[in-house]
Z-matrix of the N, CA and C atoms (Angstrom, degrees):
N
C 1 1.457
C 2 1.515 1 108.72
N 3 1.284 2 115.68 1 109.96
C 4 1.454 3 120.86 2 -174.98
C 5 1.521 4 113.85 3 -86.45
N 6 1.323 5 117.87 4 -21.32
C 7 1.462 6 121.15 5 -171.77
C 8 1.519 7 113.80 6 -98.00
N 9 1.313 8 118.47 7 16.85
C 10 1.460 9 120.78 8 -172.49
C 11 1.521 10 113.99 9 -83.68
N 12 1.312 11 118.54 10 -15.99
C 13 1.461 12 120.88 11 -171.83
C 14 1.518 13 114.06 12 -63.28
N 15 1.310 14 118.90 13 -27.14
C 16 1.466 15 119.28 14 -177.21
C 17 1.529 16 113.23 15 -115.48
N 18 1.324 17 117.80 16 21.46
C 19 1.460 18 120.62 17 179.50
C 20 1.525 19 109.11 18 -71.46
N 21 1.321 20 115.72 19 127.25
C 22 1.470 21 122.37 20 177.04
C 23 1.516 22 111.91 21 -113.62
N 24 1.347 23 116.08 22 -24.93
C 25 1.454 24 120.93 23 -174.49
C 26 1.524 25 110.02 24 -130.96
N 27 1.325 26 116.21 25 127.93
C 28 1.453 27 122.80 26 170.13
C 29 1.520 28 106.37 27 -105.45
N 30 1.321 29 115.26 28 117.88
C 31 1.449 30 122.10 29 -178.72
C 32 1.523 31 108.26 30 -110.16
N 33 1.323 32 116.79 31 133.72
C 34 1.460 33 121.74 32 -174.19
C 35 1.519 34 111.56 33 -125.16
N 36 1.323 35 115.96 34 134.90
C 37 1.455 36 121.30 35 163.74
C 38 1.528 37 105.67 36 -70.26
N 39 1.308 38 118.46 37 165.35
C 40 1.461 39 120.59 38 -178.05
C 41 1.523 40 111.25 39 -105.36
N 42 1.332 41 117.71 40 -68.61
C 43 1.458 42 121.35 41 -175.83
C 44 1.522 43 110.19 42 -69.56
N 45 1.327 44 116.16 43 118.80
C 46 1.455 45 121.78 44 -177.66
C 47 1.514 46 113.63 45 94.53
N 48 1.324 47 117.28 46 -8.61
C 49 1.470 48 122.52 47 177.48
C 50 1.529 49 109.20 48 -118.60
N 51 1.323 50 116.62 49 -65.46
C 52 1.468 51 120.49 50 175.06
C 53 1.528 52 111.45 51 -80.01
N 54 1.323 53 116.64 52 -18.25
C 55 1.465 54 121.45 53 175.63
C 56 1.521 55 107.96 54 -123.99
N 57 1.321 56 115.84 55 171.83
C 58 1.467 57 120.11 56 178.04
C 59 1.520 58 111.96 57 -79.57
N 60 1.312 59 117.40 58 2.39
C 61 1.456 60 121.80 59 178.30
C 62 1.516 61 113.55 60 95.01
N 63 1.333 62 118.11 61 -12.74
C 64 1.457 63 120.85 62 178.34
C 65 1.524 64 109.37 63 -75.19
N 66 1.314 65 116.32 64 136.05
C 67 1.456 66 121.85 65 175.28
C 68 1.522 67 106.12 66 -117.65
N 69 1.314 68 115.83 67 112.92
C 70 1.456 69 121.71 68 -177.14
C 71 1.523 70 108.64 69 -99.69
N 72 1.330 71 116.30 70 122.93
C 73 1.453 72 122.05 71 178.82
C 74 1.522 73 107.26 72 -121.22
N 75 1.344 74 116.24 73 121.63
C 76 1.465 75 118.67 74 -179.75
C 77 1.528 76 110.57 75 -82.76
N 78 1.334 77 116.59 76 -179.96
C 79 1.468 78 121.28 77 -175.32
C 80 1.522 79 113.37 78 -65.46
N 81 1.330 80 117.63 79 -16.65
C 82 1.468 81 120.26 80 177.22
C 83 1.527 82 111.53 81 -91.19
N 84 1.323 83 116.42 82 -4.08
C 85 1.456 84 120.66 83 -178.60
C 86 1.512 85 113.80 84 92.18
N 87 1.328 86 117.24 85 2.52
C 88 1.461 87 121.04 86 179.28
C 89 1.523 88 109.77 87 -75.26
N 90 1.333 89 114.85 88 130.11
C 91 1.463 90 121.41 89 -179.32
C 92 1.522 91 110.20 90 -97.09
N 93 1.317 92 116.04 91 138.26
C 94 1.457 93 120.52 92 174.14
C 95 1.523 94 109.48 93 -127.83
N 96 1.313 95 115.03 94 152.97
C 97 1.463 96 122.12 95 177.96
C 98 1.518 97 107.90 96 -136.00
N 99 1.330 98 115.57 97 154.91
C 100 1.461 99 121.62 98 175.62
C 101 1.516 100 108.61 99 -108.66
N 102 1.338 101 116.12 100 127.52
C 103 1.449 102 122.53 101 177.65
C 104 1.519 103 108.46 102 -116.23
N 105 1.321 104 117.18 103 144.35
C 106 1.459 105 121.57 104 -178.51
C 107 1.527 106 109.91 105 -87.11
N 108 1.323 107 116.43 106 130.60
C 109 1.462 108 121.69 107 -176.11
C 110 1.532 109 111.81 108 -63.08
N 111 1.331 110 118.07 109 -33.27
C 112 1.471 111 119.46 110 -179.59
C 113 1.526 112 111.54 111 -69.75
N 114 1.315 113 116.46 112 -31.72
C 115 1.467 114 118.90 113 173.78
C 116 1.520 115 109.48 114 -62.29
N 117 1.323 116 116.18 115 -42.20
C 118 1.462 117 120.64 116 179.84
C 119 1.517 118 112.56 117 -62.40
N 120 1.323 119 116.55 118 -43.59
C 121 1.466 120 119.95 119 178.72
C 122 1.531 121 110.68 120 -62.75
N 123 1.316 122 116.51 121 -41.24
C 124 1.469 123 119.98 122 179.40
C 125 1.521 124 111.64 123 -65.99
N 126 1.318 125 117.05 124 -38.60
C 127 1.465 126 120.77 125 177.81
C 128 1.526 127 109.69 126 -62.30
N 129 1.320 128 117.12 127 -42.71
C 130 1.468 129 119.91 128 176.98
C 131 1.525 130 110.66 129 -63.56
N 132 1.322 131 117.50 130 -40.34
C 133 1.474 132 120.77 131 178.00
C 134 1.524 133 110.49 132 -62.76
N 135 1.314 134 117.20 133 -42.84
C 136 1.470 135 122.78 134 177.69
C 137 1.525 136 109.65 135 -56.93
N 138 1.326 137 115.89 136 -48.40
C 139 1.463 138 120.81 137 179.50
C 140 1.521 139 111.12 138 -64.71
N 141 1.334 140 117.18 139 -40.96
C 142 1.471 141 120.93 140 179.69
C 143 1.524 142 112.01 141 -63.09
N 144 1.325 143 117.05 142 -25.43
C 145 1.468 144 121.23 143 176.79
C 146 1.527 145 111.81 144 -81.11
N 147 1.320 146 116.86 145 0.24
C 148 1.455 147 121.22 146 174.68
C 149 1.515 148 115.45 147 95.11
N 150 1.323 149 117.22 148 11.15
C 151 1.465 150 121.04 149 -179.66
C 152 1.522 151 110.94 150 -96.30
N 153 1.319 152 115.60 151 157.79
C 154 1.459 153 122.25 152 176.51
C 155 1.527 154 109.72 153 -89.41
N 156 1.326 155 115.77 154 148.33
C 157 1.460 156 121.26 155 173.89
C 158 1.516 157 107.78 156 -138.48
N 159 1.327 158 115.16 157 142.85
C 160 1.458 159 119.90 158 179.18
C 161 1.510 160 111.53 159 -147.27
N 162 1.329 161 114.63 160 163.78
C 163 1.453 162 122.21 161 177.74
C 164 1.518 163 108.90 162 -113.60
N 165 1.320 164 116.29 163 137.25
C 166 1.461 165 122.67 164 178.18
C 167 1.518 166 107.30 165 -133.53
N 168 1.324 167 116.62 166 107.74
C 169 1.453 168 120.94 167 -174.66
C 170 1.524 169 111.64 168 -135.99
N 171 1.310 170 115.93 169 147.19
C 172 1.458 171 121.39 170 179.98
C 173 1.524 172 111.72 171 -78.27
N 174 1.312 173 117.02 172 -20.64
C 175 1.461 174 121.39 173 -177.36
C 176 1.523 175 111.22 174 -98.00
N 177 1.321 176 115.65 175 157.79
C 178 1.456 177 122.82 176 171.49
C 179 1.515 178 107.72 177 -105.84
N 180 1.313 179 117.01 178 128.70
C 181 1.453 180 120.45 179 -177.68
C 182 1.520 181 110.39 180 -149.79
N 183 1.301 182 116.12 181 130.49
C 184 1.463 183 121.04 182 175.85
C 185 1.522 184 109.89 183 -64.05
N 186 1.340 185 116.92 184 -36.60
C 187 1.467 186 120.54 185 179.61
C 188 1.526 187 110.74 186 -60.37
N 189 1.312 188 117.36 187 -39.24
C 190 1.465 189 121.20 188 177.72
C 191 1.520 190 110.65 189 -64.42
N 192 1.320 191 116.62 190 -44.13
C 193 1.461 192 120.54 191 179.83
C 194 1.528 193 110.99 192 -62.80
N 195 1.319 194 116.73 193 -40.73
C 196 1.467 195 120.61 194 179.76
C 197 1.522 196 110.27 195 -64.93
N 198 1.342 197 117.08 196 -45.77
C 199 1.471 198 120.22 197 -179.41
C 200 1.530 199 110.76 198 -64.06
N 201 1.326 200 116.99 199 -41.66
C 202 1.469 201 120.71 200 178.05
C 203 1.524 202 110.17 201 -59.29
N 204 1.321 203 116.75 202 -43.25
C 205 1.475 204 120.67 203 179.44
C 206 1.518 205 110.64 204 -64.13
N 207 1.340 206 117.56 205 -42.31
C 208 1.466 207 121.29 206 178.33
C 209 1.526 208 111.76 207 -58.15
N 210 1.331 209 115.98 208 -37.19
C 211 1.463 210 121.07 209 -176.60
C 212 1.528 211 113.12 210 -91.53
N 213 1.315 212 117.39 211 -1.24
C 214 1.461 213 120.74 212 -179.78
C 215 1.514 214 113.17 213 73.86
N 216 1.327 215 116.78 214 24.07
C 217 1.468 216 120.86 215 178.30
C 218 1.521 217 108.08 216 -84.50
N 219 1.320 218 115.79 217 114.24
C 220 1.457 219 121.01 218 -177.91
C 221 1.521 220 112.80 219 -94.55
N 222 1.317 221 117.00 220 -20.00
C 223 1.461 222 121.70 221 -179.24
C 224 1.524 223 107.17 222 -93.35
N 225 1.328 224 116.23 223 99.59
C 226 1.464 225 121.34 224 -176.78
C 227 1.523 226 108.42 225 -133.93
N 228 1.323 227 115.60 226 113.32
C 229 1.463 228 121.98 227 177.83
C 230 1.522 229 107.61 228 -113.29
N 231 1.333 230 116.15 229 102.35
C 232 1.460 231 121.24 230 177.62
C 233 1.528 232 109.19 231 -105.48
N 234 1.324 233 115.99 232 156.78
C 235 1.454 234 121.02 233 178.10
C 236 1.514 235 113.29 234 71.55
N 237 1.336 236 116.70 235 27.02
C 238 1.469 237 121.48 236 -178.05
C 239 1.530 238 109.35 237 -83.17
N 240 1.323 239 116.48 238 89.76
C 241 1.467 240 120.91 239 -178.86
C 242 1.528 241 111.01 240 -61.46
N 243 1.330 242 116.51 241 -39.29
C 244 1.468 243 122.04 242 175.34
C 245 1.522 244 106.91 243 -112.89
N 246 1.316 245 116.28 244 99.88
C 247 1.460 246 120.46 245 -174.45
C 248 1.522 247 113.05 246 -65.20
N 249 1.321 248 118.21 247 -32.54
C 250 1.458 249 120.11 248 -179.64
C 251 1.527 250 110.75 249 -65.62
N 252 1.318 251 117.65 250 -44.41
C 253 1.469 252 120.64 251 177.52
C 254 1.524 253 109.63 252 -62.89
N 255 1.326 254 116.92 253 -44.73
C 256 1.468 255 120.48 254 179.06
C 257 1.531 256 110.16 255 -61.62
N 258 1.329 257 116.68 256 -40.67
C 259 1.466 258 121.71 257 178.64
C 260 1.528 259 110.78 258 -61.98
N 261 1.318 260 117.27 259 -48.62
C 262 1.462 261 121.01 260 -179.01
C 263 1.528 262 111.38 261 -62.63
N 264 1.337 263 116.68 262 -41.36
C 265 1.473 264 120.35 263 177.26
C 266 1.525 265 111.08 264 -63.99
N 267 1.308 266 116.18 265 -40.15
C 268 1.463 267 121.48 266 178.71
C 269 1.526 268 110.97 267 -63.03
N 270 1.319 269 116.75 268 -45.93
C 271 1.465 270 120.82 269 178.89
C 272 1.525 271 110.95 270 -60.10
N 273 1.313 272 116.57 271 -43.65
C 274 1.467 273 120.55 272 178.50
C 275 1.522 274 110.45 273 -61.09
N 276 1.325 275 115.92 274 -46.93
C 277 1.466 276 120.75 275 -178.43
C 278 1.530 277 112.01 276 -62.12
N 279 1.338 278 116.74 277 -37.67
C 280 1.463 279 121.41 278 -176.94
C 281 1.529 280 113.54 279 -89.00
N 282 1.334 281 116.92 280 -11.21
C 283 1.457 282 120.03 281 -176.17
C 284 1.517 283 112.12 282 69.73
N 285 1.325 284 116.16 283 36.47
C 286 1.463 285 122.93 284 -178.98
C 287 1.522 286 108.73 285 -115.60
N 288 1.310 287 116.61 286 136.23
C 289 1.463 288 121.58 287 177.00
C 290 1.529 289 109.58 288 -87.50
N 291 1.317 290 116.95 289 154.86
C 292 1.469 291 121.76 290 179.83
C 293 1.527 292 111.72 291 -58.04
N 294 1.339 293 117.22 292 -31.50
C 295 1.467 294 119.84 293 -179.39
C 296 1.533 295 112.72 294 -80.08
N 297 1.342 296 115.86 295 6.37
C 298 1.465 297 121.52 296 174.14
C 299 1.533 298 111.29 297 -111.84
N 300 1.349 299 115.75 298 14.95
C 301 1.458 300 120.78 299 -173.58
C 302 1.525 301 111.09 300 -121.66
N 303 1.337 302 115.02 301 136.76
C 304 1.461 303 122.64 302 165.76
C 305 1.525 304 105.25 303 -108.42
N 306 1.321 305 116.85 304 136.08
C 307 1.465 306 121.06 305 -179.41
C 308 1.515 307 108.95 306 -129.65
N 309 1.335 308 115.37 307 135.94
C 310 1.456 309 120.90 308 177.93
C 311 1.521 310 108.79 309 -116.62
N 312 1.332 311 114.57 310 118.93
C 313 1.461 312 121.17 311 178.58
C 314 1.507 313 110.42 312 -138.22
N 315 1.330 314 116.00 313 166.33
C 316 1.460 315 119.80 314 -173.20
C 317 1.525 316 115.73 315 -128.23
N 318 1.337 317 118.23 316 -11.52
C 319 1.461 318 117.59 317 -174.23
C 320 1.524 319 111.56 318 -139.33
N 321 1.304 320 115.85 319 178.74
C 322 1.460 321 122.26 320 -169.87
C 323 1.524 322 114.04 321 -55.18
N 324 1.340 323 118.41 322 -38.35
C 325 1.467 324 120.55 323 -179.10
C 326 1.522 325 112.53 324 -66.52
N 327 1.337 326 117.24 325 -12.03
C 328 1.462 327 121.23 326 177.67
C 329 1.532 328 112.71 327 -87.87
N 330 1.320 329 117.43 328 -15.26
C 331 1.466 330 121.03 329 -174.86
C 332 1.532 331 114.32 330 -54.84
N 333 1.344 332 119.89 331 -46.30
C 334 1.473 333 117.93 332 -178.98
C 335 1.532 334 113.36 333 -58.43
N 336 1.319 335 117.33 334 -39.21
C 337 1.468 336 120.48 335 179.65
C 338 1.526 337 109.47 336 -73.03
N 339 1.312 338 117.40 337 -44.22
C 340 1.466 339 120.55 338 179.32
C 341 1.527 340 111.41 339 -56.45
N 342 1.320 341 117.14 340 -35.20
C 343 1.472 342 121.16 341 -179.63
C 344 1.523 343 112.86 342 -74.92
N 345 1.342 344 117.93 343 -16.10
C 346 1.471 345 121.81 344 -176.76
C 347 1.518 346 114.40 345 -95.99
N 348 1.333 347 117.50 346 -25.10
C 349 1.461 348 120.71 347 -171.63
C 350 1.522 349 112.37 348 -86.32
N 351 1.334 350 114.88 349 166.29
C 352 1.470 351 120.58 350 179.27
C 353 1.520 352 111.46 351 -70.30
N 354 1.328 353 116.92 352 -40.23
C 355 1.464 354 120.69 353 -176.63
C 356 1.525 355 109.16 354 -128.85
N 357 1.332 356 117.42 355 97.37
C 358 1.463 357 121.01 356 175.00
C 359 1.533 358 109.90 357 -83.39
N 360 1.332 359 115.79 358 131.54
C 361 1.463 360 121.94 359 -175.21
C 362 1.523 361 109.02 360 -128.27
N 363 1.333 362 116.16 361 143.90
C 364 1.463 363 121.84 362 177.30
C 365 1.521 364 110.12 363 -135.43
N 366 1.333 365 117.61 364 143.83
C 367 1.458 366 119.72 365 172.63
C 368 1.534 367 109.76 366 -73.13
N 369 1.319 368 115.80 367 163.22
C 370 1.468 369 121.67 368 -175.77
C 371 1.519 370 113.21 369 -56.57
N 372 1.316 371 117.68 370 -31.75
C 373 1.466 372 120.80 371 -176.80
C 374 1.527 373 113.08 372 -99.61
N 375 1.314 374 117.47 373 18.90
C 376 1.470 375 121.27 374 177.15
C 377 1.526 376 110.08 375 -66.91
N 378 1.321 377 115.44 376 160.42
C 379 1.463 378 121.32 377 175.54
C 380 1.528 379 109.52 378 -56.56
N 381 1.300 380 116.29 379 146.19
C 382 1.465 381 121.90 380 -177.56
C 383 1.525 382 111.50 381 -55.30
N 384 1.325 383 117.45 382 -39.51
C 385 1.465 384 121.51 383 -179.21
C 386 1.524 385 111.05 384 -64.32
N 387 1.315 386 116.62 385 -33.37
C 388 1.470 387 121.71 386 178.76
C 389 1.525 388 109.35 387 -73.23
N 390 1.313 389 116.49 388 -43.51
C 391 1.464 390 119.99 389 178.82
C 392 1.524 391 111.36 390 -60.15
N 393 1.320 392 117.41 391 -34.48
C 394 1.466 393 121.12 392 179.86
C 395 1.528 394 111.61 393 -65.46
N 396 1.321 395 117.48 394 -32.08
C 397 1.469 396 122.48 395 -178.66
C 398 1.527 397 111.50 396 -84.56
N 399 1.324 398 116.80 397 -26.42
C 400 1.464 399 121.72 398 -173.14
C 401 1.524 400 112.20 399 -69.54
N 402 1.310 401 115.03 400 139.52
C 403 1.459 402 121.88 401 172.85
C 404 1.529 403 110.17 402 -80.87
N 405 1.328 404 115.23 403 -30.52
C 406 1.460 405 121.79 404 176.53
C 407 1.520 406 108.52 405 -128.39
N 408 1.332 407 116.39 406 125.11
C 409 1.464 408 122.55 407 170.77
C 410 1.522 409 105.64 408 -113.92
N 411 1.324 410 116.11 409 119.06
C 412 1.456 411 120.03 410 -176.98
C 413 1.529 412 110.96 411 -70.26
N 414 1.322 413 115.53 412 159.78
C 415 1.460 414 120.35 413 173.94
C 416 1.521 415 110.34 414 -79.37
N 417 1.310 416 117.08 415 -26.14
C 418 1.460 417 122.32 416 -179.42
C 419 1.529 418 110.03 417 -88.93
N 420 1.328 419 116.91 418 145.77
C 421 1.467 420 120.31 419 176.13
C 422 1.530 421 111.14 420 -79.79
N 423 1.322 422 115.90 421 168.06
C 424 1.455 423 121.40 422 177.39
C 425 1.517 424 111.51 423 -59.27
N 426 1.325 425 115.51 424 140.37
C 427 1.453 426 121.20 425 179.36
C 428 1.515 427 114.43 426 75.86
N 429 1.318 428 116.70 427 3.19
C 430 1.465 429 121.61 428 -177.17
C 431 1.526 430 111.68 429 -128.67
N 432 1.330 431 116.55 430 31.04
C 433 1.452 432 120.60 431 177.57
C 434 1.522 433 114.56 432 101.50
N 435 1.325 434 117.90 433 8.73
C 436 1.466 435 120.68 434 179.65
C 437 1.524 436 112.03 435 -63.41
N 438 1.331 437 116.58 436 -39.89
C 439 1.465 438 120.19 437 179.58
C 440 1.522 439 109.93 438 -66.34
N 441 1.320 440 117.46 439 -41.29
C 442 1.461 441 121.64 440 176.71
C 443 1.524 442 110.07 441 -57.60
N 444 1.324 443 116.09 442 -46.80
C 445 1.462 444 120.82 443 -179.62
C 446 1.529 445 111.00 444 -61.47
N 447 1.318 446 116.81 445 -43.59
C 448 1.468 447 120.65 446 179.81
C 449 1.528 448 111.13 447 -63.18
N 450 1.319 449 116.17 448 -43.17
C 451 1.469 450 120.13 449 179.69
C 452 1.522 451 110.48 450 -65.62
N 453 1.318 452 117.59 451 -40.90
C 454 1.475 453 119.76 452 175.75
C 455 1.524 454 110.66 453 -57.65
N 456 1.328 455 116.99 454 -44.18
C 457 1.474 456 120.90 455 178.15
C 458 1.526 457 110.90 456 -60.67
N 459 1.323 458 116.52 457 -47.91
C 460 1.466 459 120.42 458 -177.79
C 461 1.524 460 111.72 459 -64.11
N 462 1.329 461 116.60 460 -44.95
C 463 1.466 462 119.54 461 -178.62
C 464 1.528 463 111.42 462 -71.72
N 465 1.322 464 118.17 463 -32.95
C 466 1.466 465 120.74 464 175.00
C 467 1.526 466 109.68 465 -64.24
N 468 1.331 467 116.39 466 -45.24
C 469 1.465 468 120.50 467 179.53
C 470 1.528 469 111.53 468 -63.03
N 471 1.336 470 116.24 469 -30.28
C 472 1.467 471 120.80 470 178.66
C 473 1.530 472 112.15 471 -86.87
N 474 1.339 473 116.79 472 -0.03
C 475 1.454 474 120.72 473 -179.27
C 476 1.518 475 113.64 474 72.90
N 477 1.341 476 117.52 475 27.25
C 478 1.462 477 121.07 476 -174.04
C 479 1.531 478 114.27 477 -116.36
N 480 1.329 479 119.12 478 -10.26
C 481 1.462 480 120.18 479 -174.74
C 482 1.531 481 111.88 480 -64.86
N 483 1.342 482 117.97 481 -38.98
C 484 1.460 483 119.89 482 177.51
C 485 1.521 484 111.66 483 -60.81
N 486 1.312 485 116.67 484 -34.54
C 487 1.470 486 122.30 485 176.02
C 488 1.535 487 110.59 486 -61.41
N 489 1.333 488 115.90 487 -40.36
C 490 1.465 489 120.19 488 178.05
C 491 1.522 490 110.24 489 -64.66
N 492 1.319 491 116.51 490 -46.55
C 493 1.463 492 120.69 491 179.71
C 494 1.526 493 110.53 492 -60.63
N 495 1.327 494 116.80 493 -43.45
C 496 1.469 495 121.15 494 179.00
C 497 1.525 496 112.14 495 -60.48
N 498 1.323 497 116.75 496 -33.22
C 499 1.465 498 119.52 497 -178.49
C 500 1.522 499 112.02 498 -65.91
N 501 1.346 500 116.90 499 -17.13
C 502 1.462 501 121.23 500 177.74
C 503 1.521 502 112.51 501 -104.68
N 504 1.315 503 117.00 502 7.79
C 505 1.459 504 120.68 503 -177.29
C 506 1.525 505 113.62 504 -82.59
N 507 1.318 506 115.26 505 -11.77
C 508 1.460 507 118.90 506 177.10
C 509 1.462 508 111.63 507 83.42
């Protein structure tokens, strides 16, 4: 990955990236999602290294908002019908250029953003068209540690992953 040196923002899709893509709705209409704990730890490590992280999703979900709050993610764009417009507005609001962004997406609606960012990333089980655009395709599928793997790659390329490991050495 050649474009990692100036990444300031890691932007993540939710369904199919932070989750396995399954949306469980019970008989009362309550939606639940499964998030991988290692993805959460990596997101916290990313933030602790001084980088920004945000969520960009086409759906609105209380579960997403709760998980974002648990992880201290303040940049949360839900209900983004046009992800490219939402992405451009987000960059303007944050003062971040597209060449300072890594984005991880898994399906066709992510393609416009993946084509604009410096580091496009896809989980192992992403749509074939997304994998073709991605600079990094993780070995892990969405919701199963793909975000952790991507963050390890980014922080290793930035020379920061050993710092993260040391912070847990006691």
